[in-house]
N, C-alpha and C positions, 0 to 999 in steps of 0.2 A: 504493500500500499503505500503510496506518494503523497505526499500532501504539501502545499505549498506555503512556505515560511517567507520572512521577511528577506532573509538571503540566501534563497535558494530552494532544494525541495530536502524534506525529511523523508527518509524510508523507514517503515516497520513491518515485521512479518509477524501478524496476530499470535501465529502456533507456536512460532520461534522469539520469545520475548527478547532474548540476549543480542539477535541481530537488529542492530538499528545502526543506521548511517545517514550521511546526506550528502548530497552536492549542489554546486552552485547552478547547475542546468539540468533539464531532466535527463539529459544524456548522461553526464556526469554522474547521476544518481543513480542511474539504471548500473552503470558499469561497477559503480562502489556496492550496490544490491548483490550483484554475482559474488563480489569478492567476500563481501560480509556473510553472504548466505554459506558459502563453502566454509569459511572458517567456522561459522557455527554448527555445520552439520558435521563437521569432525569429531566431535563430541558426543554426537548420537549414536546409539546401536540400534534403536529403531525410531526410524523418521516419523513424525507427527503426520496425523491425516489432515489435508488440508480443510479448511472450512468452505462451505458453499459460497460462491459468489453474492448471492442475496444478500446472505447473510451478515458478511463483511461490510456491503453496499448500504446497509439498513444502520451499523453499528459505527460507521466511519464515513457519514453522507459527504461529507465537504472533502474527500480524499479522492485521489486517482487510482482505482483498482487495477491491477495488471498482473499478469503471469509473468515470473521472474524463472527462467530457464537455466539449468546449471547441469553441466556434465562432469561429474566429479573426477572420474579418472582424468579429464584433461585440466580440471582443477588442480589436483593434485602434483600433476606434470609439471605446472606452471608455478604452484606458491608453497607447496611444502618439499623440505628439502629432505635429501638423502639421510641416512644416519651420520652425526658428526664425528669426526676423527680427533 
């Protein structure tokens, strides 16, 4: 969920409360959303079930509701380093 704030866009994932970020533009916020989602999901053994679109829309009426796709294998190859020596 993206919400316009004074200095950009705040991003939150209702089912993953620790995954929050922001960007100056909507495009930057989307890129940051992918990164923070990957980081947060690294700690999950079982992924939370996503809420229905209409329930999120009702709960956050002044927000932009959109899907954020992530390929965790690709994310890990870009952001997660191999064991440190």
